[in-house]
Backbone as JSON, one array per atom type, in Angstrom:
{
  "sequence": "MKFHCSSEPSPLLLNLKKDAGIGDLKKLIAAQTGTRYDKIVLKKWYTVFKDHIKLSDYEIHDGMNLELYYQ",
  "N": [[-11.25, 0.66, -4.72], [-8.54, 1.5, -6.77], [-5.12, 0.76, -7.07], [-2.06, 1.76, -8.36], [1.11, 0.64, -8.65], [4.26, 1.63, -9.19], [6.69, -0.31, -9.69], [9.78, -2.12, -9.82], [10.45, -5.26, -11.34], [8.19, -4.97, -12.9], [5.14, -3.04, -13.2], [2.5, -2.87, -10.72], [-0.97, -3.6, -10.33], [-3.51, -3.08, -8.19], [-6.56, -3.95, -6.56], [-8.77, -2.77, -4.15], [-11.18, -2.66, -1.46], [-12.92, 0.23, -0.17], [-13.04, 0.24, 2.58], [-10.85, -1.17, 3.42], [-7.79, -1.98, 5.15], [-4.5, -0.58, 5.86], [-2.77, -2.68, 6.31], [-3.97, -4.69, 4.77], [-3.52, -3.73, 2.18], [-0.72, -3.81, 2.14], [-0.35, -6.58, 2.32], [-1.38, -7.44, -0.13], [0.44, -6.21, -1.88], [2.74, -7.55, -1.06], [2.1, -10.18, -1.82], [2.1, -9.93, -4.6], [4.72, -9.13, -5.14], [6.36, -10.95, -3.89], [7.55, -10.53, -1.47], [7.92, -10.35, 2.1], [5.16, -9.2, 3.96], [5.49, -7.77, 6.31], [7.85, -6.47, 5.99], [7.43, -4.36, 4.38], [7.0, -0.88, 4.06], [4.79, 1.76, 4.08], [4.5, 5.12, 3.19], [3.78, 8.65, 3.39], [5.11, 11.6, 2.73], [6.36, 12.45, 5.75], [4.86, 10.76, 7.24], [4.33, 7.63, 8.51], [2.41, 4.93, 7.64], [0.21, 3.03, 9.65], [-0.51, -0.45, 10.14], [-3.04, -1.32, 11.17], [-4.91, 0.64, 10.7], [-7.53, 2.06, 8.73], [-7.7, 2.72, 5.17], [-9.4, 4.82, 4.49], [-9.42, 6.3, 6.85], [-6.96, 7.5, 6.82], [-7.43, 9.15, 4.77], [-6.88, 8.27, 2.19], [-7.23, 8.0, -1.23], [-8.45, 7.33, -4.61], [-5.99, 7.84, -7.09], [-4.03, 8.91, -5.5], [-0.64, 9.27, -4.48], [1.62, 7.1, -2.92], [4.48, 6.37, -0.9], [6.66, 3.65, -1.2], [8.57, 1.53, 0.7], [11.18, -0.8, 1.51], [11.96, -2.57, 4.37]],
  "CA": [[-10.2, 1.59, -5.06], [-7.47, 0.9, -7.55], [-3.78, 1.27, -6.79], [-1.03, 1.48, -9.35], [2.39, 0.69, -7.96], [5.36, 1.63, -10.15], [7.81, -1.03, -9.08], [10.61, -2.9, -10.74], [10.64, -5.07, -12.77], [6.94, -4.65, -13.61], [4.19, -2.32, -12.36], [1.44, -3.65, -10.1], [-2.3, -3.01, -10.28], [-4.19, -3.71, -7.06], [-7.92, -3.49, -6.29], [-9.16, -2.9, -2.74], [-12.39, -1.96, -1.02], [-12.62, 1.49, 0.53], [-12.92, 0.0, 4.02], [-9.68, -2.0, 3.66], [-6.76, -1.36, 5.98], [-3.14, -0.48, 5.33], [-2.23, -4.04, 6.35], [-4.51, -5.41, 3.61], [-2.79, -3.23, 1.01], [0.64, -4.34, 2.23], [-0.4, -8.01, 2.04], [-1.54, -7.58, -1.58], [1.73, -5.86, -2.49], [3.65, -8.65, -0.74], [1.74, -11.33, -2.64], [2.49, -9.65, -5.98], [6.17, -8.94, -5.28], [7.09, -12.06, -3.29], [8.23, -10.02, -0.28], [7.12, -10.47, 3.32], [4.39, -7.95, 4.14], [5.97, -7.0, 7.46], [9.05, -5.74, 5.57], [6.98, -3.25, 3.54], [6.64, 0.34, 4.77], [4.1, 2.74, 3.23], [4.65, 6.46, 3.76], [3.44, 9.86, 2.64], [5.99, 12.58, 3.34], [6.99, 11.9, 6.95], [3.89, 9.94, 7.94], [4.4, 6.19, 8.28], [1.07, 4.4, 7.83], [0.1, 1.88, 10.55], [-1.24, -1.55, 9.52], [-4.39, -1.54, 11.68], [-5.78, 1.78, 10.39], [-8.14, 1.95, 7.4], [-7.29, 3.68, 4.14], [-10.26, 6.0, 4.57], [-9.02, 7.1, 8.01], [-5.81, 8.3, 6.38], [-7.93, 9.91, 3.62], [-6.25, 7.77, 0.97], [-8.26, 7.85, -2.25], [-7.96, 7.05, -5.96], [-5.1, 8.83, -7.68], [-3.06, 9.4, -4.52], [0.66, 8.61, -4.52], [2.22, 6.69, -1.66], [5.86, 5.94, -1.01], [6.83, 2.26, -0.81], [9.94, 1.23, 1.12], [11.43, -2.12, 2.08], [12.67, -2.42, 5.63]],
  "C": [[-9.12, 0.84, -5.81], [-6.15, 1.57, -7.19], [-2.85, 0.84, -7.89], [0.31, 1.68, -8.67], [3.49, 0.58, -9.01], [6.57, 0.98, -9.51], [8.57, -1.79, -10.15], [10.45, -4.37, -10.41], [9.36, -4.73, -13.52], [5.98, -3.94, -12.66], [3.09, -3.24, -11.84], [0.13, -2.88, -10.18], [-3.08, -3.77, -9.23], [-5.57, -3.11, -6.88], [-8.27, -3.78, -4.84], [-10.49, -2.22, -2.5], [-12.0, -0.72, -0.25], [-12.45, 1.29, 2.03], [-11.74, -0.9, 4.38], [-8.65, -1.23, 4.49], [-5.42, -1.3, 5.27], [-2.5, -1.87, 5.29], [-2.71, -4.88, 5.18], [-3.77, -5.01, 2.33], [-1.37, -3.8, 0.99], [0.68, -5.83, 1.91], [-0.59, -8.27, 0.55], [-0.24, -7.26, -2.31], [2.72, -6.99, -2.27], [3.37, -9.87, -1.6], [2.18, -11.15, -4.09], [4.01, -9.59, -6.16], [6.98, -10.09, -4.71], [7.9, -11.65, -2.07], [7.34, -10.27, 0.93], [6.44, -9.13, 3.6], [4.9, -7.12, 5.31], [7.27, -6.25, 7.16], [8.71, -4.54, 4.7], [6.56, -2.08, 4.41], [5.99, 1.29, 3.77], [4.13, 4.08, 3.94], [4.07, 7.5, 2.82], [4.14, 10.99, 3.36], [6.64, 11.94, 4.56], [6.05, 11.01, 7.75], [4.06, 8.48, 7.54], [3.03, 5.62, 8.6], [1.1, 3.12, 8.66], [-0.83, 0.84, 9.93], [-2.71, -1.63, 9.94], [-5.37, -0.4, 11.35], [-6.28, 1.68, 8.95], [-7.63, 3.03, 6.46], [-8.11, 4.96, 4.23], [-9.92, 6.89, 5.77], [-7.82, 7.98, 7.69], [-6.17, 9.2, 5.19], [-7.16, 9.56, 2.35], [-7.35, 7.47, -0.03], [-7.62, 7.56, -3.6], [-7.08, 8.19, -6.45], [-4.05, 9.38, -6.73], [-1.77, 8.59, -4.62], [1.15, 8.31, -3.11], [3.65, 6.25, -1.92], [5.98, 4.52, -0.46], [8.29, 2.01, -0.51], [10.0, -0.2, 1.62], [12.32, -1.94, 3.29], [13.7, -3.52, 5.79]]
}
């Protein structure tokens, strides 16, 4: 699965397997942005995604938008 993250100063493009977890996605974002992964929060509406749950369990797929926050 490919993720496009519209972040400042430059956008990120991340590739993950479908069986990857939210924690894996957060670690890739952290590596690209230079932030600690435990300070990143991923949300969709009012749902905060937990690190130990897989992307497929949350039904996250290509083309889906997620909200990225720093804690």
